[in-house]
Biopython code that builds the backbone (N, CA, C, O; Angstrom):
import numpy as np
from Bio.PDB.StructureBuilder import StructureBuilder

atoms = [
    (1, "MET", "N", (3.017, -19.812, -29.690)),
    (1, "MET", "CA", (2.277, -18.720, -29.100)),
    (1, "MET", "C", (1.609, -17.906, -30.207)),
    (1, "MET", "O", (2.231, -17.641, -31.236)),
    (2, "PRO", "N", (0.352, -17.508, -30.011)),
    (2, "PRO", "CA", (-0.293, -16.681, -31.023)),
    (2, "PRO", "C", (0.332, -15.288, -31.068)),
    (2, "PRO", "O", (1.148, -14.940, -30.215)),
    (3, "GLY", "N", (-0.044, -14.512, -32.041)),
    (3, "GLY", "CA", (0.521, -13.168, -32.228)),
    (3, "GLY", "C", (0.380, -12.283, -30.994)),
    (3, "GLY", "O", (-0.543, -12.446, -30.195)),
    (4, "SER", "N", (1.313, -11.346, -30.854)),
    (4, "SER", "CA", (1.281, -10.450, -29.693)),
    (4, "SER", "C", (0.471, -9.201, -30.022)),
    (4, "SER", "O", (0.098, -8.977, -31.174)),
    (5, "HIS", "N", (0.207, -8.408, -29.022)),
    (5, "HIS", "CA", (-0.549, -7.165, -29.199)),
    (5, "HIS", "C", (0.413, -6.028, -29.515)),
    (5, "HIS", "O", (0.679, -5.196, -28.648)),
    (6, "GLY", "N", (0.923, -5.975, -30.692)),
    (6, "GLY", "CA", (1.862, -4.932, -31.077)),
    (6, "GLY", "C", (3.286, -5.476, -31.108)),
    (6, "GLY", "O", (3.581, -6.527, -30.539)),
    (7, "SER", "N", (4.142, -4.749, -31.773)),
    (7, "SER", "CA", (5.514, -5.232, -31.925)),
    (7, "SER", "C", (6.347, -4.948, -30.679)),
    (7, "SER", "O", (6.104, -3.976, -29.964)),
    (8, "LEU", "N", (7.318, -5.796, -30.434)),
    (8, "LEU", "CA", (8.184, -5.629, -29.271)),
    (8, "LEU", "C", (9.160, -4.474, -29.431)),
    (8, "LEU", "O", (9.758, -4.029, -28.452)),
    (9, "THR", "N", (9.326, -3.986, -30.651)),
    (9, "THR", "CA", (10.239, -2.855, -30.864)),
    (9, "THR", "C", (9.680, -1.572, -30.256)),
    (9, "THR", "O", (10.429, -0.635, -29.979)),
    (10, "LYS", "N", (8.356, -1.529, -30.047)),
    (10, "LYS", "CA", (7.730, -0.331, -29.474)),
    (10, "LYS", "C", (7.523, -0.445, -27.963)),
    (10, "LYS", "O", (6.918, 0.440, -27.358)),
    (11, "ALA", "N", (8.009, -1.503, -27.356)),
    (11, "ALA", "CA", (7.785, -1.712, -25.919)),
    (11, "ALA", "C", (8.448, -0.604, -25.099)),
    (11, "ALA", "O", (9.618, -0.288, -25.317)),
    (12, "GLY", "N", (7.716, -0.022, -24.170)),
    (12, "GLY", "CA", (8.252, 1.010, -23.295)),
    (12, "GLY", "C", (8.319, 2.392, -23.920)),
    (12, "GLY", "O", (8.972, 3.280, -23.373)),
    (13, "LYS", "N", (7.669, 2.592, -25.040)),
    (13, "LYS", "CA", (7.740, 3.871, -25.754)),
    (13, "LYS", "C", (7.182, 5.018, -24.919)),
    (13, "LYS", "O", (7.831, 6.054, -24.774)),
    (14, "VAL", "N", (5.996, 4.840, -24.374)),
    (14, "VAL", "CA", (5.338, 5.923, -23.647)),
    (14, "VAL", "C", (6.095, 6.253, -22.370)),
    (14, "VAL", "O", (6.265, 7.423, -22.028)),
    (15, "ARG", "N", (6.545, 5.228, -21.671)),
    (15, "ARG", "CA", (7.263, 5.472, -20.421)),
    (15, "ARG", "C", (8.543, 6.270, -20.657)),
    (15, "ARG", "O", (8.887, 7.150, -19.867)),
    (16, "SER", "N", (9.238, 5.961, -21.739)),
    (16, "SER", "CA", (10.477, 6.684, -22.027)),
    (16, "SER", "C", (10.202, 8.119, -22.450)),
    (16, "SER", "O", (11.089, 8.966, -22.340)),
    (17, "GLN", "N", (9.002, 8.417, -22.931)),
    (17, "GLN", "CA", (8.666, 9.769, -23.368)),
    (17, "GLN", "C", (8.204, 10.673, -22.226)),
    (17, "GLN", "O", (8.325, 11.894, -22.323)),
    (18, "THR", "N", (7.678, 10.095, -21.152)),
    (18, "THR", "CA", (7.134, 10.920, -20.070)),
    (18, "THR", "C", (8.269, 11.607, -19.326)),
    (18, "THR", "O", (9.318, 11.004, -19.097)),
    (19, "PRO", "N", (8.063, 12.873, -18.945)),
    (19, "PRO", "CA", (9.109, 13.596, -18.226)),
    (19, "PRO", "C", (9.320, 13.032, -16.825)),
    (19, "PRO", "O", (8.371, 12.601, -16.170)),
    (20, "LYS", "N", (10.560, 13.039, -16.377)),
    (20, "LYS", "CA", (10.888, 12.511, -15.058)),
    (20, "LYS", "C", (10.422, 13.496, -13.990)),
    (20, "LYS", "O", (10.706, 14.691, -14.073)),
    (21, "VAL", "N", (9.709, 12.994, -12.993)),
    (21, "VAL", "CA", (9.222, 13.833, -11.904)),
    (21, "VAL", "C", (9.910, 13.399, -10.624)),
    (21, "VAL", "O", (9.917, 12.216, -10.285)),
    (22, "LYS", "N", (10.488, 14.356, -9.917)),
    (22, "LYS", "CA", (11.160, 14.038, -8.655)),
    (22, "LYS", "C", (10.134, 13.584, -7.630)),
    (22, "LYS", "O", (9.061, 14.176, -7.511)),
    (23, "GLY", "N", (10.459, 12.545, -6.898)),
    (23, "GLY", "CA", (9.580, 12.078, -5.852)),
    (23, "GLY", "C", (9.691, 12.959, -4.619)),
    (23, "GLY", "O", (10.702, 13.627, -4.404)),
    (24, "LYS", "N", (8.623, 12.951, -3.803)),
    (24, "LYS", "CA", (8.650, 13.732, -2.575)),
    (24, "LYS", "C", (9.584, 13.075, -1.583)),
    (24, "LYS", "O", (9.613, 11.850, -1.469)),
    (25, "GLU", "N", (10.351, 13.883, -0.863)),
    (25, "GLU", "CA", (11.204, 13.328, 0.178)),
    (25, "GLU", "C", (10.325, 12.994, 1.377)),
    (25, "GLU", "O", (9.641, 13.861, 1.922)),
    (26, "ARG", "N", (10.353, 11.743, 1.773)),
    (26, "ARG", "CA", (9.474, 11.314, 2.858)),
    (26, "ARG", "C", (10.311, 10.948, 4.069)),
    (26, "ARG", "O", (11.395, 10.377, 3.946)),
    (27, "HIS", "N", (9.799, 11.278, 5.220)),
    (27, "HIS", "CA", (10.460, 10.900, 6.460)),
    (27, "HIS", "C", (9.402, 10.620, 7.514)),
    (27, "HIS", "O", (8.327, 11.219, 7.501)),
    (28, "SER", "N", (9.707, 9.718, 8.414)),
    (28, "SER", "CA", (8.742, 9.373, 9.447)),
    (28, "SER", "C", (8.716, 10.490, 10.486)),
    (28, "SER", "O", (9.715, 11.185, 10.675)),
    (29, "PRO", "N", (7.579, 10.666, 11.161)),
    (29, "PRO", "CA", (7.515, 11.708, 12.183)),
    (29, "PRO", "C", (8.460, 11.393, 13.344)),
    (29, "PRO", "O", (8.805, 10.234, 13.573)),
    (30, "ILE", "N", (8.873, 12.426, 14.069)),
    (30, "ILE", "CA", (9.784, 12.200, 15.183)),
    (30, "ILE", "C", (9.067, 11.343, 16.226)),
    (30, "ILE", "O", (7.856, 11.478, 16.401)),
    (31, "PRO", "N", (9.791, 10.466, 16.920)),
    (31, "PRO", "CA", (9.159, 9.506, 17.813)),
    (31, "PRO", "C", (8.207, 10.122, 18.843)),
    (31, "PRO", "O", (7.163, 9.540, 19.136)),
    (32, "ARG", "N", (8.544, 11.266, 19.383)),
    (32, "ARG", "CA", (7.685, 11.872, 20.401)),
    (32, "ARG", "C", (6.304, 12.197, 19.829)),
    (32, "ARG", "O", (5.288, 11.958, 20.483)),
    (33, "MET", "N", (6.268, 12.733, 18.628)),
    (33, "MET", "CA", (4.986, 13.071, 17.997)),
    (33, "MET", "C", (4.223, 11.801, 17.622)),
    (33, "MET", "O", (3.003, 11.734, 17.769)),
    (34, "ARG", "N", (4.950, 10.798, 17.138)),
    (34, "ARG", "CA", (4.306, 9.535, 16.766)),
    (34, "ARG", "C", (3.688, 8.876, 17.994)),
    (34, "ARG", "O", (2.569, 8.366, 17.929)),
    (35, "ASN", "N", (4.419, 8.883, 19.121)),
    (35, "ASN", "CA", (3.900, 8.283, 20.347)),
    (35, "ASN", "C", (2.672, 9.027, 20.861)),
    (35, "ASN", "O", (1.722, 8.411, 21.345)),
    (36, "LYS", "N", (2.695, 10.352, 20.755)),
    (36, "LYS", "CA", (1.562, 11.163, 21.201)),
    (36, "LYS", "C", (0.330, 10.846, 20.358)),
    (36, "LYS", "O", (-0.778, 10.717, 20.879)),
    (37, "LYS", "N", (0.540, 10.725, 19.049)),
    (37, "LYS", "CA", (-0.561, 10.420, 18.141)),
    (37, "LYS", "C", (-1.147, 9.039, 18.446)),
    (37, "LYS", "O", (-2.365, 8.858, 18.462)),
    (38, "ASN", "N", (-0.259, 8.071, 18.687)),
    (38, "ASN", "CA", (-0.722, 6.721, 19.023)),
    (38, "ASN", "C", (-1.486, 6.709, 20.339)),
    (38, "ASN", "O", (-2.495, 6.015, 20.463)),
    (39, "TYR", "N", (-1.013, 7.474, 21.328)),
    (39, "TYR", "CA", (-1.688, 7.551, 22.619)),
    (39, "TYR", "C", (-3.101, 8.108, 22.456)),
    (39, "TYR", "O", (-4.062, 7.558, 22.994)),
    (40, "LEU", "N", (-3.214, 9.200, 21.711)),
    (40, "LEU", "CA", (-4.531, 9.801, 21.498)),
    (40, "LEU", "C", (-5.471, 8.825, 20.807)),
    (40, "LEU", "O", (-6.638, 8.695, 21.175)),
    (41, "LYS", "N", (-4.941, 8.143, 19.801)),
    (41, "LYS", "CA", (-5.769, 7.225, 19.032)),
    (41, "LYS", "C", (-6.228, 6.033, 19.876)),
    (41, "LYS", "O", (-7.396, 5.645, 19.828)),
    (42, "ARG", "N", (-5.300, 5.455, 20.652)),
    (42, "ARG", "CA", (-5.602, 4.206, 21.352)),
    (42, "ARG", "C", (-6.319, 4.405, 22.675)),
    (42, "ARG", "O", (-7.237, 3.649, 22.991)),
    (43, "TYR", "N", (-5.921, 5.409, 23.464)),
    (43, "TYR", "CA", (-6.468, 5.549, 24.809)),
    (43, "TYR", "C", (-7.531, 6.631, 24.922)),
    (43, "TYR", "O", (-8.521, 6.451, 25.631)),
    (44, "VAL", "N", (-7.343, 7.743, 24.240)),
    (44, "VAL", "CA", (-8.322, 8.823, 24.337)),
    (44, "VAL", "C", (-9.548, 8.511, 23.479)),
    (44, "VAL", "O", (-10.685, 8.629, 23.935)),
    (45, "LYS", "N", (-9.296, 8.109, 22.223)),
    (45, "LYS", "CA", (-10.408, 7.806, 21.319)),
    (45, "LYS", "C", (-10.868, 6.358, 21.449)),
    (45, "LYS", "O", (-11.967, 6.018, 21.011)),
    (46, "GLY", "N", (-10.042, 5.505, 22.045)),
    (46, "GLY", "CA", (-10.417, 4.109, 22.260)),
    (46, "GLY", "C", (-10.482, 3.255, 21.009)),
    (46, "GLY", "O", (-11.315, 2.355, 20.906)),
    (47, "ARG", "N", (-9.612, 3.533, 20.067)),
    (47, "ARG", "CA", (-9.618, 2.749, 18.826)),
    (47, "ARG", "C", (-8.727, 1.532, 18.959)),
    (47, "ARG", "O", (-7.787, 1.515, 19.755)),
    (48, "GLU", "N", (-9.036, 0.503, 18.162)),
    (48, "GLU", "CA", (-8.239, -0.713, 18.153)),
    (48, "GLU", "C", (-6.934, -0.486, 17.391)),
    (48, "GLU", "O", (-6.863, 0.351, 16.491)),
    (49, "VAL", "N", (-5.913, -1.240, 17.765)),
    (49, "VAL", "CA", (-4.636, -1.163, 17.071)),
    (49, "VAL", "C", (-4.752, -1.976, 15.785)),
    (49, "VAL", "O", (-5.376, -3.037, 15.782)),
    (50, "GLY", "N", (-4.165, -1.498, 14.706)),
    (50, "GLY", "CA", (-4.144, -2.232, 13.445)),
    (50, "GLY", "C", (-5.191, -1.752, 12.478)),
    (50, "GLY", "O", (-5.919, -0.795, 12.741)),
    (51, "GLN", "N", (-5.255, -2.426, 11.366)),
    (51, "GLN", "CA", (-6.173, -2.054, 10.296)),
    (51, "GLN", "C", (-7.602, -2.391, 10.676)),
    (51, "GLN", "O", (-7.867, -3.435, 11.271)),
    (52, "ALA", "N", (-8.523, -1.497, 10.328)),
    (52, "ALA", "CA", (-9.939, -1.700, 10.649)),
    (52, "ALA", "C", (-10.469, -2.941, 9.911)),
    (52, "ALA", "O", (-10.090, -3.212, 8.771)),
    (53, "ARG", "N", (-11.327, -3.663, 10.572)),
    (53, "ARG", "CA", (-11.882, -4.885, 9.945)),
    (53, "ARG", "C", (-13.296, -4.684, 9.536)),
    (53, "ARG", "O", (-13.919, -5.599, 8.997)),
]
sb = StructureBuilder()
sb.init_structure("model")
sb.init_model(0)
sb.init_chain("A")
sb.init_seg("    ")
for serial, (resi, resn, name, xyz) in enumerate(atoms, 1):
    if name == "N":
        sb.init_residue(resn, " ", resi, " ")
    sb.init_atom(name, np.array(xyz, "f"), 0.0, 1.0, " ", f" {name:<3s}", serial, name[0])
structure = sb.get_structure()
């Protein structure tokens, strides 16, 4: 194999230096609200189910 782009001793240097950031706590909407949103989208607005093509 030809030479690498930098030494392996420095691998992961930047990632280890960056401060740890807490992720946002995510939760799905309560079923009643999700169903209402789906109803509005599918029947009131008449949109297709799934990803737009």
